[in-house]
SERO-4910 file (N, C-alpha, C, O; in steps of 0.05 Angstrom, whole numbers):
BEGIN
 pado doro    nc1    nc2    nc3   cac1   cac2   cac3    cc1    cc2    cc3    oc1    oc2    oc3
  Met    A   1275     76    374   1273     48    368   1253     34    388   1237     17    380
  Glu    A   1256     41    413   1238     29    433   1209     38    428   1191     22    433
  Ala    A   1205     63    419   1178     72    413   1166     56    390   1142     50    391
  Val    A   1181     49    370   1171     33    347   1163      6    357   1142     -5    349
  Ile    A   1180     -6    374   1174    -33    384   1148    -32    401   1132    -51    400
  Ala    A   1145    -11    416   1121     -9    433   1096     -6    416   1075    -18    422
  Val    A   1098      9    394   1075     12    376   1068    -14    363   1044    -21    362
  Phe    A   1088    -29    353   1082    -55    341   1070    -75    362   1053    -91    355
  Ala    A   1080    -73    386   1069    -91    407   1040    -84    413   1023   -102    417
  Leu    A   1033    -58    414   1006    -50    419    988    -59    396    965    -68    400
  Leu    A    997    -55    371    981    -64    348    977    -94    348    955   -103    342
  Phe    A    997   -109    355    994   -138    356    974   -146    378    957   -163    373
  Leu    A    976   -133    401    957   -139    423    929   -131    414    910   -146    421
  Leu    A    925   -109    400    899   -101    390    888   -121    371    864   -128    372
  Phe    A    904   -131    352    895   -151    333    887   -177    347    867   -190    339
  Val    A    902   -184    368    896   -209    382    869   -206    396    852   -224    396
  Val    A    864   -182    409    839   -178    424    816   -178    404    795   -190    409
  Leu    A    819   -164    381    797   -163    362    792   -190    350    768   -198    346
  Gly    A    813   -205    344    809   -233    334    795   -251    354    777   -266    346
  Gly    A    802   -248    380    789   -264    400    760   -257    403    743   -274    406
  Tyr    A    753   -231    402    726   -222    404    709   -231    380    687   -241    383
  Ala    A    721   -229    356    706   -239    332    702   -269    333    681   -278    325
  Ala    A    722   -284    343    718   -313    346    697   -320    366    681   -338    361
  Val    A    696   -306    388    675   -311    408    647   -305    397    628   -320    401
  Lys    A    645   -282    383    619   -275    371    611   -296    350    587   -303    349
  Ala    A    630   -305    334    623   -324    313    615   -351    326    596   -364    317
  Ile    A    629   -359    347    622   -384    361    595   -382    374    579   -401    373
  Gly    A    589   -358    386    563   -354    398    540   -355    378    519   -367    382
  Ala    A    545   -341    355    524   -341    334    520   -369    323    497   -378    318
  Ala    A    542   -384    319    539   -412    309    524   -429    330    508   -446    322
  Lys    A    530   -425    355    517   -441    376    487   -435    377    471   -452    380
  Arg    A    481   -408    375    452   -401    375    438   -412    351    415   -421    352
  Gly    A    452   -412    328    439   -424    304    435   -453    307    414   -464    299
  Val    A    454   -467    319    451   -496    323    429   -501    343    413   -519    339
  Asp    A    428   -485    364    406   -488    384    379   -484    372    360   -499    378
  Arg    A    377   -463    355    351   -459    342    343   -482    324    320   -490    322
  Thr    A    363   -492    310    357   -514    291    349   -539    307    330   -553    299
  Val    A    363   -544    329    357   -568    345    329   -565    358    314   -584    358
  Ala    A    324   -541    368    298   -536    381    275   -539    360    254   -550    366
  Gln    A    279   -528    337    259   -530    316    254   -559    308    232   -567    303
  Ala    A    276   -574    305    273   -602    298    260   -618    320    243   -635    314
  Arg    A    266   -611    345    253   -624    367    223   -618    368    207   -636    373
  Arg    A    216   -593    363    188   -586    363    173   -600    340    150   -609    343
  Thr    A    186   -601    317    173   -614    294    168   -644    300    146   -654    294
  Val    A    188   -657    311    185   -686    318    163   -689    339    147   -708    337
  Glu    A    163   -671    359    143   -674    380    115   -669    370     96   -682    378
  Asp    A    112   -650    352     86   -645    340     76   -668    324     52   -676    326
  His    A     93   -680    308     85   -704    293     78   -727    311     60   -742    306
  Thr    A     93   -729    333     87   -751    353     60   -746    365     44   -765    368
  Leu    A     54   -721    373     28   -715    385      5   -720    365    -16   -730    372
  Arg    A     10   -712    340    -11   -716    320    -16   -746    316    -39   -754    312
  Ala    A      5   -762    316      1   -791    313    -13   -803    337    -30   -820    334
  Lys    A     -6   -793    361    -20   -803    386    -49   -796    386    -66   -812    395
  Ser    A    -55   -772    377    -83   -763    377   -101   -780    359   -125   -783    364
  Phe    A    -89   -791    338   -105   -808    320   -103   -838    327   -122   -853    323
  Ala    A    -80   -846    338    -75   -874    342    -85   -883    370    -95   -906    372
  Gln    A    -83   -867    390    -90   -875    417   -119   -866    424   -124   -842    424
  Pro    A   -137   -885    428   -164   -877    436   -164   -872    466   -146   -879    481
  Gly    A   -185   -859    475   -189   -855    503   -176   -829    513   -170   -811    497
  Pro    A   -171   -827    539   -161   -802    552   -133   -795    542   -127   -771    538
  Gln    A   -116   -815    536    -89   -808    527    -90   -794    500    -75   -775    495
  Gly    A   -107   -803    482   -109   -790    456   -121   -761    459   -112   -743    444
  Gln    A   -139   -757    477   -151   -731    481   -130   -712    494   -130   -688    487
  Val    A   -114   -722    511    -92   -705    523    -73   -697    501    -64   -674    500
  Ala    A    -66   -715    483    -49   -708    461    -61   -687    442    -47   -669    433
  Gln    A    -87   -689    438   -101   -669    421   -100   -641    435    -95   -621    422
  Leu    A   -105   -641    461   -104   -615    476    -76   -603    475    -73   -579    471
  Arg    A    -57   -619    478    -29   -609    478    -21   -599    450     -8   -578    447
  Leu    A    -30   -613    429    -24   -604    402    -38   -578    395    -26   -560    383
  Ala    A    -63   -575    403    -78   -550    398    -65   -527    413    -63   -505    402
  Leu    A    -57   -532    438    -44   -511    454    -18   -501    441    -13   -477    438
  Arg    A     -1   -520    433     25   -513    422     22   -499    395     36   -480    389
  Thr    A      3   -508    379     -1   -496    352    -11   -467    355     -1   -449    341
  Ser    A    -30   -462    373    -40   -435    376    -19   -416    388    -16   -393    378
  Met    A     -4   -425    408     16   -408    421     38   -402    401     48   -379    401
  Arg    A     47   -421    386     69   -416    367     60   -397    345     76   -379    337
  Ala    A     36   -400    334     27   -382    313     24   -353    324     31   -334    310
  Thr    A     14   -350    348     12   -323    359     39   -310    365     43   -287    360
  Gln    A     58   -326    374     85   -316    379     98   -307    353    110   -285    353
  Asp    A     96   -322    332    107   -314    307     94   -289    296    108   -271    285
  Ala    A     68   -287    298     54   -263    288     62   -238    303     66   -217    291
  Leu    A     64   -239    329     71   -216    345    100   -207    341    106   -184    339
  His    A    118   -227    340    146   -220    336    150   -208    308    167   -191    304
  Ala    A    135   -218    288    138   -207    261    126   -179    259    136   -162    244
  Gly    A    104   -173    274     91   -147    272    104   -126    289    101   -102    283
  Val    A    117   -133    311    129   -113    329    152    -98    316    158    -76    324
  Thr    A    164   -110    296    186    -96    282    176    -72    265    191    -54    260
  Glu    A    150    -73    257    139    -51    241    119    -34    257    115    -11    249
  Asp    A    108    -44    278     89    -30    294     97    -31    324     96    -52    336
  Glu    A    106     -8    334    116     -8    362     94    -11    382     99    -19    405
  Ser    A     69     -6    374     47     -9    393     42    -38    401     27    -43    420
  Leu    A     53    -57    386     49    -85    392     67    -95    415     65   -118    423
  Lys    A     84    -77    426    101    -86    448     84    -92    473     90   -111    487
  Glu    A     63    -77    477     45    -83    500     31   -110    496     29   -125    514
  Ser    A     23   -115    471     10   -141    465     30   -164    469     23   -185    478
  Leu    A     55   -159    461     76   -179    465     81   -184    494     86   -207    502
  Gly    A     80   -163    511     83   -167    540     60   -184    551     65   -201    568
  Leu    A     36   -179    542     13   -195    551     16   -224    542      8   -243    557
  Phe    A     27   -228    518     30   -255    509     52   -270    525     49   -294    529
  Glu    A     72   -256    534     92   -269    550     80   -279    577     87   -300    586
  Arg    A     62   -263    588     49   -272    612     30   -295    606     28   -314    623
  Leu    A     17   -295    583      1   -318    576     17   -342    570      9   -365    575
  Ser    A     41   -338    559     59   -361    553     67   -376    578     71   -400    578
  Ala    A     69   -361    601     77   -375    626     55   -395    633     61   -418    642
  His    A     30   -387    631      8   -406    636      7   -428    615      1   -451    622
  Gly    A     13   -422    591     14   -442    570     35   -463    575     31   -487    571
  Arg    A     59   -454    582     81   -473    587     75   -491    612     81   -514    612
  Glu    A     62   -479    631     54   -495    655     34   -516    647     36   -539    656
  Leu    A     14   -508    631     -6   -528    623      6   -549    604     -1   -573    606
  Asp    A     25   -541    587     37   -560    569     54   -581    585     54   -605    578
  Gly    A     68   -572    605     83   -591    622     64   -610    636     70   -634    639
  Glu    A     42   -600    646     23   -617    660     11   -638    641      8   -661    648
  Leu    A      4   -629    617     -7   -648    597     14   -669    589      8   -692    584
  Arg    A     39   -661    587     60   -680    579     64   -701    601     68   -724    594
  Arg    A     61   -694    626     64   -714    647     40   -732    647     42   -756    655
  Leu    A     16   -722    639     -8   -738    640     -9   -757    616    -26   -775    616
  Glu    A      8   -754    597      7   -772    574     14   -801    581      5   -820    570
  Ser    A     31   -803    602     40   -830    611     25   -839    636     35   -856    650
  Glu    A      3   -826    642    -13   -833    666    -27   -860    662    -43   -862    643
  Pro    A    -21   -880    679    -34   -906    674    -63   -906    684    -79   -923    674
  Asp    A    -71   -889    703    -98   -890    714   -116   -875    695   -117   -850    695
  Arg    A   -130   -890    678   -148   -877    659   -172   -864    672   -182   -844    662
  Gly    A   -181   -875    694   -205   -864    708   -199   -836    718   -214   -817    714
  Thr    A   -177   -833    732   -169   -807    743   -164   -787    720   -171   -763    722
  Leu    A   -151   -797    699   -146   -779    676   -172   -770    663   -174   -747    655
  Ala    A   -191   -788    661   -217   -780    649   -231   -760    666   -245   -742    656
  Glu    A   -228   -761    693   -241   -742    711   -229   -714    708   -242   -694    711
  Arg    A   -203   -713    703   -189   -687    701   -190   -675    673   -183   -652    669
  Leu    A   -200   -690    653   -200   -680    626   -218   -655    622   -209   -636    608
  Pro    A   -242   -653    634   -258   -628    630   -244   -603    639   -245   -583    626
  Ala    A   -231   -604    663   -217   -581    673   -193   -574    655   -187   -551    650
  Leu    A   -179   -595    645   -156   -590    628   -165   -578    601   -152   -561    589
  Arg    A   -188   -588    591   -198   -577    566   -207   -548    569   -202   -532    551
  Glu    A   -219   -542    591   -227   -514    596   -203   -495    597   -204   -473    586
  Arg    A   -183   -503    611   -158   -487    613   -146   -483    585   -137   -461    578
  Thr    A   -145   -505    571   -133   -503    544   -149   -484    526   -137   -468    511
  Glu    A   -175   -486    527   -192   -469    511   -189   -439    519   -189   -422    501
  Arg    A   -186   -434    544   -183   -406    553   -157   -394    543   -156   -372    533
  Ile    A   -136   -410    545   -109   -400    536   -108   -397    506    -99   -377    496
  Thr    A   -118   -417    492   -118   -415    462   -136   -393    452   -130   -380    432
  Lys    A   -159   -388    465   -177   -367    457   -163   -340    461   -166   -323    443
  Ser    A   -149   -336    483   -135   -311    487   -112   -307    467   -108   -285    456
  Ala    A    -98   -329    462    -76   -327    442    -87   -321    414    -76   -305    399
  Asp    A   -109   -334    407   -121   -329    381   -131   -300    378   -129   -288    357
  Ser    A   -142   -289    400   -152   -262    400   -129   -242    395   -132   -223    380
  Leu    A   -106   -246    409    -83   -229    404    -73   -231    376    -66   -211    363
  Arg    A    -72   -255    366    -61   -259    339    -78   -246    317    -68   -232    300
  Trp    A   -104   -250    319   -122   -238    299   -124   -208    301   -127   -194    281
  Ala    A   -122   -198    326   -122   -169    329    -97   -156    316    -99   -136    303
  Ala    A    -74   -169    320    -50   -159    307    -52   -161    277    -43   -142    263
  Arg    A    -63   -182    266    -66   -185    237    -86   -164    226    -82   -153    205
  Asp    A   -108   -160    241   -128   -140    231   -116   -112    232   -122    -95    214
  Arg    A    -99   -106    252    -86    -80    253    -67    -76    230    -67    -55    217
  Ala    A    -52    -96    224    -33    -94    201    -49    -92    175    -41    -76    157
  Gly    A    -71   -106    172    -87   -104    148   -100    -77    145   -102    -66    123
  Arg    A   -108    -64    168   -120    -38    166    -99    -17    158   -105      0    142
  Phe    A    -75    -19    168    -54     -1    160    -48     -4    131    -43     16    116
  Ala    A    -47    -28    121    -41    -33     93    -64    -22     75    -58    -11     54
  Glu    A    -89    -24     84   -111    -13     69   -111     17     68   -116     29     47
  Asp    A   -104     30     90   -102     60     91    -80     69     72    -83     89     58
  Asp    A    -57     55     73    -35     63     56    -42     59     27    -34     75     10
  Leu    A    -57     38     21    -65     33     -7    -85     55    -17    -83     63    -40
  Asp    A   -103     64      1   -121     85     -7   -107    111    -13   -112    124    -33
  Ala    A    -87    118      4    -72    143     -1    -55    140    -26    -53    159    -42
  Leu    A    -44    117    -31    -28    113    -55    -45    114    -80    -37    125   -100
  Ser    A    -69    103    -79    -87    104   -102    -95    133   -109    -97    140   -132
  Ala    A   -100    149    -88   -107    177    -92    -84    192   -105    -88    208   -123
  Gln    A    -60    187    -96    -37    200   -108    -33    192   -137    -25    208   -154
  Ile    A    -37    166   -142    -34    157   -170    -55    169   -188    -49    176   -211
  Asp    A    -80    173   -178   -100    185   -195    -93    214   -201    -97    224   -224
  Val    A    -82    228   -182    -74    256   -187    -51    257   -207    -51    274   -225
  Glu    A    -32    239   -204     -9    239   -222    -18    231   -250     -8    242   -270
  Ala    A    -37    212   -253    -47    204   -279    -62    227   -292    -59    231   -317
  Gly    A    -77    243   -277    -90    266   -289    -70    287   -298    -75    300   -318
  Ala    A    -48    291   -283    -28    310   -291    -14    301   -316     -6    318   -333
  Leu    A     -9    275   -319      4    265   -343    -13    267   -368     -2    268   -390
  Arg    A    -40    269   -365    -58    271   -388    -67    300   -391    -90    304   -399
  His    A    -50    320   -386    -59    348   -387    -65    356   -416    -80    376   -420
  Trp    A    -54    343   -436    -59    352   -464    -87    347   -473    -96    359   -492
  Thr    A   -102    330   -459   -130    325   -467   -148    349   -460   -171    350   -469
  Lys    A   -139    367   -443   -155    390   -435   -141    415   -445   -128    429   -430
  Ser    A   -144    421   -471   -132    445   -482   -147    470   -474   -171    471   -477
  Glu    A   -133    490   -464   -146    514   -454   -152    533   -477   -170    550   -475
  His    A   -137    532   -500   -141    550   -522   -148    534   -547   -134    534   -567
  Ala    A   -170    521   -546   -180    506   -569   -192    524   -589   -206    543   -582
  Pro    A   -187    521   -616   -198    538   -637   -228    535   -638   -238    513   -633
  Pro    A   -243    556   -645   -272    554   -647   -280    535   -669   -267    534   -690
  Pro    A   -302    521   -665   -311    502   -686   -322    517   -710   -332    539   -708
  Trp    A   -321    503   -734   -333    514   -758   -364    514   -755   -375    495   -744
  Pro    A   -377    535   -766   -407    535   -764   -419    514   -782   -408    507   -803
  Asp    A   -441    504   -774   -455    484   -790   -467    497   -815   -475    520   -814
  Ala    A   -468    482   -837   -479    493   -862   -509    495   -859   -522    476   -851
  Pro    A   -520    518   -867   -550    521   -866   -563    504   -887   -549    495   -906
  Pro    A   -588    499   -885   -602    483   -906   -602    497   -933   -600    521   -934
  Ala    A   -603    481   -954   -603    492   -981   -627    509   -986   -649    504   -977
  Asp    A   -622    531  -1002   -644    550  -1009   -662    537  -1030   -652    525  -1050
  Ala    A   -687    539  -1025   -706    525  -1043   -706    538  -1071   -712    524  -1091
  Thr    A   -701    564  -1073   -702    578  -1099   -677    574  -1115   -679    569  -1140
  Thr    A   -655    576  -1103   -629    574  -1118   -619    546  -1118   -604    538  -1137
  Gly    A   -627    529  -1098   -617    502  -1098   -588    500  -1088   -575    479  -1091
  Arg    A   -578    522  -1077   -550    522  -1067   -550    528  -1037   -569    539  -1026
  Gln    A   -529    520  -1025   -525    525   -997   -511    552   -994   -492    557  -1008
  Thr    A   -520    568   -976   -508    594   -971   -496    594   -943   -510    586   -924
  Trp    A   -472    603   -941   -459    604   -914   -465    631   -902   -467    651   -916
  Pro    A   -468    632   -876   -474    658   -863   -450    676   -866   -427    668   -862
  Glu    A   -456    701   -874   -435    721   -879   -425    731   -852   -440    742   -836
  Thr    A   -400    729   -849   -387    738   -824   -381    768   -827   -374    776   -849
  Pro    A   -384    783   -806   -378    812   -809   -349    816   -814   -332    804   -801
  Arg    A   -343    834   -833   -315    840   -839   -313    870   -844   -333    884   -850
  Ser    A   -290    879   -841   -286    908   -844   -286    915   -874   -275    900   -890
  Arg    A   -297    938   -880   -299    947   -908   -272    959   -916   -260    973   -899
  Pro    A   -261    954   -940   -235    965   -948   -235    995   -947   -256   1009   -950
  Ala    A   -210   1006   -941   -208   1035   -937   -213   1050   -963   -224   1072   -963
  Glu    A   -205   1037   -986   -207   1052  -1011   -236   1052  -1022   -242   1067  -1040
  Glu    A   -253   1035  -1011   -280   1034  -1021   -296   1056  -1007   -300   1055   -983
  Pro    A   -307   1076  -1022   -322   1098  -1009   -349   1089  -1000   -361   1071  -1011
  Ala    A   -357   1101   -979   -383   1094   -968   -404   1105   -986   -402   1128   -995
  Pro    A   -425   1091   -991   -447   1101  -1009   -462   1124   -995   -468   1123   -972
  Ser    A   -467   1145  -1011   -481   1168  -1000   -511   1164  -1004   -521   1148  -1020
  Ala    A   -525   1178   -987   -554   1175   -988   -566   1187  -1013   -586   1177  -1023
  Ile    A   -555   1212  -1024   -566   1225  -1047   -545   1225  -1069   -522   1232  -1064
  Thr    A   -553   1218  -1094   -534   1217  -1116   -527   1245  -1125   -546   1261  -1131
  Pro    A   -501   1253  -1126   -495   1281  -1134   -502   1286  -1163   -503   1267  -1180
  Pro    A   -507   1311  -1170   -515   1316  -1199   -491   1313  -1217   -469   1320  -1210
  Gly    A   -496   1303  -1241   -475   1299  -1260   -471   1324  -1278   -484   1344  -1273
  Arg    A   -454   1322  -1298   -448   1345  -1316   -472   1349  -1335   -480   1331  -1349
  Arg    A   -483   1374  -1335   -506   1379  -1351   -498   1383  -1380   -477   1396  -1385
  Pro    A   -512   1372  -1400   -504   1375  -1428   -510   1403  -1438   -528   1417  -1429
  Thr    A   -494   1413  -1458   -498   1440  -1470   -507   1437  -1499   -501   1418  -1512
  Tyr    A   -523   1457  -1508   -535   1457  -1534   -525   1481  -1550   -517   1501  -1538
  Pro    A   -525   1480  -1578   -514   1502  -1593   -530   1527  -1593   -519   1549  -1596
  Trp    A   -555   1526  -1588   -571   1551  -1588   -569   1566  -1562   -578   1589  -1559
  Gln    A   -555   1553  -1542   -551   1567  -1517   -528   1587  -1520   -508   1581  -1533
  Lys    A   -532   1611  -1509   -511   1631  -1510   -490   1624  -1490   -495   1613  -1468
  Lys    A   -465   1631  -1498   -443   1627  -1480   -445   1649  -1458   -452   1672  -1464
  Pro    A   -438   1641  -1435   -439   1662  -1413   -417   1682  -1418   -394   1676  -1424
  Arg    A   -425   1707  -1415   -407   1730  -1418   -389   1731  -1394   -398   1728  -1371
  Pro    A   -363   1736  -1399   -345   1739  -1376   -351   1764  -1361   -358   1784  -1373
  Glu    A   -348   1763  -1337   -353   1786  -1320   -331   1807  -1325   -308   1800  -1329
  Ser    A   -339   1832  -1324   -320   1854  -1328   -302   1855  -1305   -310   1853  -1281
  Thr    A   -277   1859  -1312   -257   1861  -1290   -253   1889  -1281   -239   1895  -1262
  Thr    A   -268   1908  -1295   -265   1936  -1287   -286   1943  -1266   -287   1965  -1257
***
């Protein structure tokens, strides 16, 4: 009896532990989903705000907003392309590592540009714009190079696979149409020769055939026939048997 109670107690404890683990995992997944949704909504709102500032605010503030928008757009597009391609191509892990190092410089520049958006000194901001623009162009150029290289690599793999697939389909299509190439086709009928001018009829060429067995072969010399007898001829005398 005590053993049965102990077994039920262990099963109950196991169910409690598994239920708690499942609940923690579900709460963590829900939290991560909410965080991703909030972050995506925040990025969308911030991008629209930067786009509005780049058109609405003239001067250095508007140019800073343009630089920040270009930087964020390029970095996000490259990140999405590399993360999508690394699941199918393991060689992109090295490119992803290089992008993570580039992202550190990009986040640093994005933070600096965000602080300069509210800079009241327009003169100082205008002096620093060329250096900020050069840094932004270097980072975005590197990000664009990684992104397009990954896309070209994926396109090359798809093209090679398509070429191999087309060759296999051509071979299979030829095998399916094997009846068009008959190996034992009957010989064609001979063409009719032109009509004979004397008879006015068409004559077909005589094909060689075996002569029937019962038909005797013609001899070169005609054998002599039965000679006729006349009444004045004497009958041959029989030879004497003695």
